[in-house]
Backbone as CSV, one residue per row, in Angstrom:
resi,resn,N_x,N_y,N_z,CA_x,CA_y,CA_z,C_x,C_y,C_z
1,MET,-15.987,70.091,-1.961,-16.062,68.792,-2.599,-17.184,67.988,-1.960
2,GLN,-18.087,67.530,-2.763,-19.220,66.756,-2.260,-19.020,65.282,-2.584
3,VAL,-19.243,64.470,-1.588,-19.142,63.020,-1.767,-20.542,62.486,-2.012
4,PRO,-20.762,61.760,-3.113,-22.110,61.243,-3.374,-22.507,60.173,-2.363
5,GLY,-23.799,60.070,-2.118,-24.304,59.097,-1.159,-24.189,57.673,-1.660
6,GLN,-24.305,57.474,-2.962,-24.229,56.124,-3.526,-23.092,56.067,-4.531
7,PHE,-22.533,54.897,-4.652,-21.458,54.691,-5.612,-22.032,53.978,-6.832
8,ASP,-22.744,54.713,-7.681,-23.333,54.067,-8.847,-22.635,54.450,-10.140
9,HIS,-21.441,54.970,-10.032,-20.682,55.254,-11.243,-20.182,53.937,-11.829
10,PRO,-20.141,53.811,-13.151,-19.676,52.553,-13.764,-18.267,52.132,-13.344
11,ALA,-17.424,53.079,-12.997,-16.066,52.716,-12.577,-16.076,51.924,-11.279
12,TRP,-16.970,52.259,-10.342,-17.073,51.515,-9.092,-17.566,50.106,-9.347
13,LYS,-18.554,49.966,-10.214,-19.077,48.631,-10.530,-18.004,47.781,-11.199
14,THR,-17.209,48.393,-12.062,-16.123,47.674,-12.720,-15.065,47.247,-11.715
15,ALA,-14.712,48.126,-10.808,-13.686,47.804,-9.805,-14.146,46.679,-8.887
16,ILE,-15.389,46.748,-8.435,-15.901,45.710,-7.535,-16.005,44.372,-8.252
17,SER,-16.506,44.383,-9.487,-16.624,43.115,-10.213,-15.252,42.530,-10.532
18,THR,-14.260,43.381,-10.756,-12.901,42.887,-11.008,-12.339,42.202,-9.773
19,VAL,-12.492,42.818,-8.607,-11.996,42.222,-7.364,-12.702,40.906,-7.079
20,VAL,-14.019,40.848,-7.269,-14.775,39.619,-7.011,-14.345,38.521,-7.970
21,THR,-14.198,38.848,-9.237,-13.816,37.844,-10.230,-12.410,37.301,-9.968
22,TYR,-11.460,38.178,-9.683,-10.102,37.715,-9.388,-10.070,36.876,-8.111
23,SER,-10.878,37.206,-7.137,-10.937,36.408,-5.908,-11.464,35.006,-6.191
24,ILE,-12.494,34.908,-7.019,-13.044,33.595,-7.369,-12.009,32.776,-8.134
25,ILE,-11.333,33.401,-9.090,-10.310,32.684,-9.861,-9.172,32.235,-8.950
26,LEU,-8.746,33.082,-8.022,-7.678,32.723,-7.089,-8.090,31.562,-6.196
27,LEU,-9.332,31.563,-5.751,-9.831,30.466,-4.926,-9.845,29.151,-5.704
28,ILE,-10.323,29.186,-6.935,-10.361,27.973,-7.763,-8.947,27.460,-8.035
29,MET,-8.019,28.362,-8.359,-6.643,27.930,-8.628,-5.980,27.366,-7.385
30,THR,-6.270,27.938,-6.215,-5.700,27.429,-4.973,-6.191,26.018,-4.690
31,VAL,-7.473,25.806,-4.884,-8.026,24.466,-4.662,-7.428,23.475,-5.652
32,LEU,-7.313,23.854,-6.918,-6.772,22.937,-7.913,-5.288,22.659,-7.705
33,LEU,-4.520,23.669,-7.346,-3.071,23.493,-7.250,-2.605,22.942,-5.910
34,PHE,-3.389,23.140,-4.848,-2.963,22.677,-3.525,-3.925,21.651,-2.925
35,GLY,-5.216,21.858,-3.092,-6.195,20.957,-2.484,-6.236,19.593,-3.144
36,VAL,-6.275,19.561,-4.466,-6.361,18.284,-5.185,-5.109,17.434,-4.969
37,PRO,-3.898,17.970,-5.135,-2.720,17.135,-4.850,-2.665,16.664,-3.401
38,TYR,-3.084,17.516,-2.465,-3.089,17.094,-1.057,-4.025,15.907,-0.866
39,LEU,-5.209,15.974,-1.445,-6.155,14.871,-1.303,-5.648,13.617,-2.005
40,LEU,-5.004,13.768,-3.147,-4.483,12.598,-3.853,-3.368,11.908,-3.074
41,PHE,-2.435,12.689,-2.525,-1.294,12.092,-1.838,-1.596,11.700,-0.403
42,SER,-2.601,12.300,0.208,-2.935,11.907,1.563,-3.767,10.635,1.592
43,ALA,-4.386,10.285,0.466,-5.194,9.073,0.395,-4.308,7.836,0.202
44,LEU,-3.059,8.040,-0.208,-2.168,6.884,-0.477,-1.535,6.348,0.769
């Protein structure tokens, strides 16, 4: 079994882009659901 030197198969690109996109969405949702209410209620 030979392991290729580069991961240029479309499945790898799809997997990496999926992980990056879900991470960005999770970060945005965390800021909106926890950061914004914290800032609103801590300012009062």
